[in-house]
N, C-alpha and C positions, 0 to 999 in steps of 0.2 A: 217323061217316064210314066208309064201307066201305073195307076194305083188300084190295087185290088181291095177296095174297102166296101164294107156294107153301106147301105144307104145312110146318109147323114141323119135322116129323121129317126132311123132305128137306133143309131148311136146316141142320139140325144135322149131317146126314151130310156136306154140302158143307164146313162149317166144319172138321170133323175131317179130311177128306181134304185140304183146303187146308193145314191145319196140319202134317200129316205128309208131304204130297206122296207118299202111298202108300195105295192103296185097301185093301191087306191090313191094314196097321196101323190104319187107320180102322175097318175091320170088326171087328178084335179089340177096340178100345176100346169100340165100341158094341154088342158081342156080336151082330153080324150076320154074314151071309155076304158074301163079296166081290161076288157077283152082286147081292145086295140093295143094296149101296152103289152099284154101277154103275147100277142101275135108278133109285134115288132121284136121282142126279145127272143122269141123262138126263131125268128128269121136269122138273127146273129148266131144263135147257138147252132143252127143247122149249118151255117157257113164255117163255123169254127170246129164243129164236130165234138163239142164239149159243152156241158151245162154251165151257165153263168150264175145260176141261183140254185140253192137247195130249198125246196118247198116242203114245209111241214104244216099241214092244215092251212090256216090263214096266214101263217108267218113265213117269211122268207129270209134267207141269209145268203151271203155271197159264197159261191163255191171257190175252190182254190184258183181256178181260172179267172173267175170274177174278181177275186181279191187282187190278182196280178194286173188285171186290165183296168179296174175302176180308178185307181189314182192317176194312171197315165191319161185316161180319157178325161178325167176332171181337170188335170193340168192343161190338156190341149184346149178344152173349152175356155179355161181362164185366159190362155194366150189369145184365143180368138176374140174373147170379150175385150181384152186390153187393146188388141189391134183396132177393133171397131171403135172403142172408146177414144183412142188417139185421133181417129178421123173425126169423131163427133166433136172433140175439143176444138179442132180447127174450124169445122163447119158450124158448130153450135156451142158457143162459149157460155153455156148456162151451167151454173153450179146449183144443184138442188140439194137442200138440207132438210132433214127430217128431225123434229124435236118435239117433245111433249109441250103442251100449251103453257105450263108453268115457266119453264126455262126459256121457251121461245118468246113469251111476252115480257117476263120479268128480267131477263139477263141478256139473251142473245139479240133479240129484236132491236133494243135501243142502241146496240153497238154496230149493227151491220152496215149502217151508212158509212162508217169509217173504213170498213173493208171495201165497200163499193168505190169510195173516193181513192183509196190506195191502189185498187185494181179495177179501173174502169173497163178493162178488156173482158171482164166477166159480168154476166148478168146473174142476179141472185134470185133464187126461188126458195122461199122458206115454207115448209109444210108443218103446221102446228097440229100434231095429232098424237093420240095415245097409241095408235097402231104401231107395232114394231116393224120397222122397214125390212122388207125381204129384198136383199141386194140382188138376188138371182132373178127377181121378177119385176120389182118396182124400179121406176126411173129415178133413183135416189143415189147421189154421189157419196154423201156422208150423213151420219146420224149422230145425235147426242143421246146417249142411252144411260139409264140408271141401273146399276148393278155392281157386279164384282169384276167386270172387264173380261170375262171369258165367254166368247161366243165362237162356235166352230167356223173356220174360214174367214174370220174377221180380225183385223188388227185394231186394237183399241189403245188410246192414249188417255191417261187419267187427267182430268181437268181439276176437280176439287171435290172434297167430301160432300155427301148428301147430308145436310144439317136441317134440323127441324125443332121448332119450339112453339108452344101455344101463344097466340096473339089475339087481341080483341081491340075494340075501339075504346077510347077514353070514357065515352058515355056508358058503355056496357060495364066497364070496370067500376065506374062510380055507382051504377045501379045494382050490380050483383056482388061486388067486392066489399071489402078488400079480401084478397086471397093470401093466406099465410101458409097454407099447407097444400101441396099439389093434389092431394086426395079430394079437396073441395071442388075441383073441376069435374069430378064425377057427377056432381049434383046439378050442374048447369047445362044449358044447351050447347053441345059440341057439334061442330060441323063434321060430317063423315066420321062419326064416333067409332065405327068399326074398322077404320083404316089401320093398317099394320103399324103406321108411324105413331098413332096414339098408344097402341099396346107397347111398342118399343120404348117410348118416352116414359110411360108409367113404370115399366119394368126396370129401366135404368135408375129410377128413383125409389125402387123397392116399394112401390104402391101396388096393392092387389087390384087387378083389372078384372072385374066380374064378367062372366061370359054373356050375361044378359044386359050389358051396358049399351042400350040401344037408343037412348034419348038423343036424337040427332036430326039434323037437316042434311039430306044427302044431295050433293052436287057432283058434277063430273070432272072438275078440274080445279087445280090450286088457284087459278085466276079467279074463278067464280067464288071459291071459298074466301079468298082475300077480300073481294068486293063485298061479300055478305058480312064479313067481320067488320069492315069499315062502316057499314050501314048499321052496325049494332045488333046484328041478328044472332050472334053467338060467338063462341071461341073457335078459332081455326088453328090447325097445326100447319105452320107455314115455314118456308125456307127463308131466313132473314136476308140473304144476299139478293133475293128476288124482289124485295120490297124496301129498298134503301130510302127512297123519297118519302114513302108513307111512314116509315119509322122516324126519320129525321124531322118530319113536320108534325108528328104526334097523331096522325090519322090511325096508326096502328101502335099498340103498346105491347111490348114483350112482358108477359105476366111474371115469369120466373127466370132466374139467370141461367138455369140449365138448358143447354142446347144439345139435343141428341144427335147421334150420327148412325147412319146405316148405309153402307156401300158408298159409292162415288158416282159422279157424273163423268162419262167417258166420251171422247170423240171417236167414233167407230167408222170404219170403211172396209170394203173387201180387201183382203191381203194383197191381191195383185194390182190394186189401184192406189196403194198407199203413196207411191211416189209419182203419180200422174201430176201433171203441171198444176191443174186447178185445185186438186186435193192438197198437194204440198203447200201451195200458196195460202190456202185457207187455214190449214193446220198451223203453219208458222205464225200467221197473224193471230189466230185464236189463242195459242199458247202464250203469245206475247201479251194479249189482253188479260189472261189469267194471271200471269206473272206481275203485271202492273197493278192489278187489284190487290194481290196479296203482299206486295212489297211494303 
């Protein structure tokens, strides 16, 4: 049966523009010019005899026709993605995981060998990065994200709360301490002192956090923060579950009993890939690891 469809390239452009509601961002995603995006959308509009977008200056919104078409086109692309993903699973059994360096090095990395032994049919690729995975563009199957668990088009399963508390080395505590009042930490060298977790921790203890509290050594990941703290370079705001060996052996000392909480860590993947074979296998193994740790 003949299909009277616009060119697939034009449909792909419409889907991206409708998702972003921004021709420039759609052009960037598809590596096209904005003029090319406009041309492809006009091509579909000419075939339909109806506008798909309402243009107001630099802003665009979906027309009634666009509103009817966009969710169906998006669902069709999801089905295509899932179909190709199933073929890739057979042809290329690689599970790609994206996670921030802190949880990648301190929690997930040391456990992944157990998953590899349990499922030797999958090869594991772990990307330790601060960049938020874009499932529509990046070759990433699942990601571990920090937040409230609400991302458009993403299914997220809560792993455990994001906890944080100040830690330092025993030598730093002996040199700069003792610390009897949390406010005393404002006077010592704190790593990444303008981090939101520092502000949240002080706020939870009713300690005024001055806007100019900048005495700090800035590093780009919790892994480096922890290593600097172990070396006696200052106080770091760390997640205890990422540093169990260092705490148990005294290389890191928790200064105060209060452990702050802000959001949670979530296992996230595209909605339509949630029950794919390798994502399901990894999800079930991961949540079993979480349950065993908290039992």
